[in-house]
C-alpha positions in Angstrom: 95.5 105.6 107.2 97.9 102.6 107.3 98.9 101.5 103.9 98.5 97.9 103.1 99.7 95.6 100.4 99.0 92.0 99.6 102.5 90.4 100.0 101.4 87.5 97.8 103.0 84.1 98.5 104.4 83.7 95.0 106.8 86.5 95.7 109.1 83.7 97.0 109.8 82.8 93.3 112.1 85.8 93.4 114.2 84.0 95.9 115.4 81.4 93.4 117.5 81.2 90.2 115.4 79.4 87.7 118.1 78.3 85.3 119.1 74.7 86.0 122.8 75.3 85.8 122.5 78.0 88.5 120.4 76.1 91.1 123.3 75.6 93.4 125.4 78.6 92.4 123.4 81.7 93.5 125.6 84.7 94.2 126.1 85.0 97.9 125.3 88.7 98.0 122.2 88.7 95.8 119.0 90.0 97.4 115.3 90.4 96.8 113.3 93.6 96.8 109.6 94.0 97.7 109.0 97.8 97.5 105.6 99.4 97.3 104.6 103.0 97.6 101.0 104.5 97.8 99.7 107.8 96.7 99.0 110.1 99.7 100.5 107.6 102.2 103.8 107.3 104.1 106.6 105.3 102.6 106.9 102.2 104.8 106.5 99.1 102.6 110.1 98.5 101.5 111.4 95.1 102.3 114.7 93.5 101.4 115.6 89.8 101.8 118.3 87.4 100.8 117.8 84.8 98.0 117.7 81.1 98.5 118.4 78.1 96.2 115.5 76.3 94.5 117.1 73.1 95.7 116.4 74.0 99.3 113.3 72.3 100.7 112.4 75.2 103.0 112.7 79.0 102.7 116.2 79.7 103.9 116.1 83.4 103.1 116.7 86.0 105.8 115.8 89.7 106.2 118.5 92.3 105.4 118.4 95.2 107.9 121.6 96.9 107.1 121.2 98.1 103.5 121.4 101.6 102.3 118.0 102.5 100.8 117.1 105.7 99.0 113.9 107.0 97.3 114.5 109.6 94.6 111.9 112.0 93.2 112.8 114.7 90.6 116.4 114.2 91.4 115.9 114.8 95.2 117.1 111.9 97.4 115.3 110.7 100.5 117.1 108.2 102.7 115.1 105.4 104.3 115.8 103.8 107.7 115.4 100.3 109.0 112.0 99.8 110.7 113.6 97.6 113.4 113.6 94.1 111.8 112.1 91.8 109.2 114.0 93.6 106.4 111.5 96.5 106.4 112.5 100.1 105.7 110.5 103.4 105.9 111.0 107.1 105.4 110.8 108.9 108.7 109.9 112.3 107.3 106.7 113.7 105.9 108.1 115.8 103.1 107.7 113.3 100.2 104.4 113.7 98.3 103.3 110.7 96.3 100.9 111.8 93.6 99.4 110.6 90.3 101.9 110.2 87.5 104.9 110.9 89.8 108.0 109.0 88.8 110.1 107.5 91.6 113.5 105.7 91.6 114.6 103.3 94.2 118.3 102.8 95.0 119.7 100.1 97.3 123.3 99.3 98.2 124.3 96.2 100.1 127.5 94.2 100.2 128.9 95.8 97.2 125.8 95.5 95.0 123.9 98.6 93.9 120.4 97.9 92.7 118.0 100.3 90.9 114.3 100.4 90.0 111.8 102.9 88.8 108.0 103.1 89.0 105.2 105.6 88.0 102.2 106.3 90.3 99.1 105.1 88.5 95.8 107.0 88.2 93.5 106.7 91.2 90.5 104.5 91.4 87.4 106.4 90.3 83.6 105.9 90.8 84.0 103.9 94.0 80.7 103.2 95.7 79.5 100.7 98.3 76.1 99.1 98.5 75.3 100.4 102.0 77.0 102.9 104.3 75.7 101.4 107.5 75.1 98.0 109.1 72.7 97.7 112.0 73.4 94.9 114.4 70.2 93.6 116.1 69.9 93.4 119.9 70.3 89.8 121.2 67.1 88.3 122.5 68.7 87.3 125.8 65.4 86.3 127.5 64.4 84.0 124.7 67.3 81.6 125.2 70.3 80.3 123.4 68.5 79.1 120.3 67.0 82.6 119.6 70.4 84.2 120.2 72.1 81.8 117.7 69.3 82.5 115.2 69.6 86.3 115.5 73.4 86.1 115.1 73.1 83.8 112.1 70.6 86.0 110.3 72.8 89.0 110.8 75.9 87.2 109.5 74.1 85.9 106.4 72.7 89.3 105.5 75.7 91.5 106.2 77.4 91.9 102.9 78.8 95.1 101.3 79.5 95.3 97.6 82.1 97.8 96.4 81.9 98.9 92.7 84.2 101.2 90.7 85.0 102.2 87.2 87.2 99.8 85.2 86.6 100.0 81.5 90.1 98.7 80.6 90.0 95.7 83.0 93.0 96.8 85.0 93.8 95.0 88.3 92.4 96.4 91.6 92.4 95.1 95.2 90.3 96.1 98.2 91.3 96.8 101.8 88.7 97.1 104.6 89.9 98.2 108.1 88.7 99.8 111.3 89.5 103.5 111.6 88.3 103.9 115.3 90.8 104.0 118.1 88.3 102.6 120.7 87.0 99.1 120.0 83.5 98.0 121.1 82.9 94.2 120.5 79.7 93.3 118.6 79.1 90.0 120.4 80.4 88.9 123.9 82.4 86.0 122.4 84.4 88.4 120.3 85.9 90.5 123.1 89.4 89.1 122.6 89.3 89.2 118.8 88.2 92.9 118.9 91.4 93.8 120.8 93.3 93.5 117.5 92.9 96.0 114.7 90.7 94.6 112.0 92.0 94.5 108.4 90.8 92.6 105.3 92.8 92.5 102.1 91.3 91.0 98.9 92.9 89.2 96.1 93.5 91.5 93.0 90.7 91.3 90.4 90.3 92.7 86.9 86.6 93.2 87.5 84.8 96.4 88.7 83.4 95.0 91.9 84.2 93.0 95.1 81.9 91.8 97.9 82.9 91.9 101.5 81.2 89.7 104.1 80.8 92.2 107.0 79.8 89.3 109.3 83.5 88.9 110.0 83.7 92.3 111.7 84.1 92.1 115.5 83.6 95.7 116.6 81.1 98.5 116.3 82.4 101.7 114.8 83.6 103.2 111.5 85.4 101.3 108.8 87.1 102.4 105.6 86.9 100.7 102.2 89.9 101.5 100.0 90.2 100.1 96.4 93.7 100.3 95.0 94.6 100.6 91.3 97.5 98.3 90.7 100.5 99.4 88.7 101.9 97.3 85.8 104.9 95.9 87.6 102.8 94.3 90.3 100.2 93.2 87.8 102.9 91.3 85.9 104.0 89.7 89.1 100.4 88.7 90.0 99.7 87.3 86.6 102.8 85.2 86.8 101.9 83.5 90.1 100.5 80.3 88.7 103.3 79.2 86.4 104.1 75.5 86.5 107.0 74.8 88.9 108.2 72.1 86.6 108.8 74.6 83.9 109.8 77.8 85.7 110.8 81.0 83.8 112.4 84.0 85.5 109.6 85.8 87.3 108.9 89.4 86.4 111.3 91.9 87.9 111.9 95.6 87.3 114.9 95.8 89.7 118.3 96.1 88.0 121.2 94.2 89.7 118.8 92.4 92.1 115.5 90.6 92.0 112.0 91.8 92.9 109.6 94.5 92.2 109.2 98.2 92.9 105.7 99.4 92.3 103.2 102.2 93.1 99.5 102.2 93.8 96.7 104.7 93.9 93.3 104.5 95.6 89.9 105.9 96.4 88.3 105.5 99.9 84.8 105.4 101.2 83.4 104.6 104.7 80.6 102.6 106.4 79.4 102.4 110.0 78.5 99.4 112.1 76.0 100.4 114.8 73.5 98.9 117.2 69.9 98.6 115.9 
């Protein structure tokens, strides 16, 4: 399964120095780290960018593709490689197991700066259930005309919701990912042929609740879908909770990266499936 993380917009706060005397004096070699690992999944969500001054009216940061990036587990080092652009890096092997309570270190070297970070893999989501494991799409009444077709489609869209629930007695943060797991796409409605050519993926906002509702009417293809609910680690939780600070009174955003800015965090999940089929 492809791992997925919500690269939330407020991450751009890491691209600035929030002390007034430093607004126009950011170190030329400073960089920002967005690094996320997922239990049971490949390492491929490591991103490195430059910083940019708060005084700039637009984001002038740029991806860094020539850094030396290493993941460390139990003293064993695993070198990452550039994914080909956008400042993304991944581990090309399959010999790094990411499991509950594992401790990982991240080491990055670029232009004379060595940055370090550490994270612990949280416990997995537990008790995940969905309100229905199948959705039946009605046959379109083609002989009854356009009005009947619109009515049938509308009824399906309004009634096709799936609620995911899980255990959350301590009100931790979780987010949900819904995505197609089939290689062959079969459009639900004729007007969705082009949309169905792209892999479907929905990522929710993090919540501290124990449920989320997904409107399955946005799906465009028949087939099998996965619902994954990710338990968020503390580093990312702090980042998310800091997202609404007043830009007129900025404080340094949360960062667990030494000698750079950003976050290195781990996630753990539980997965269930549902099917979209013809009635």
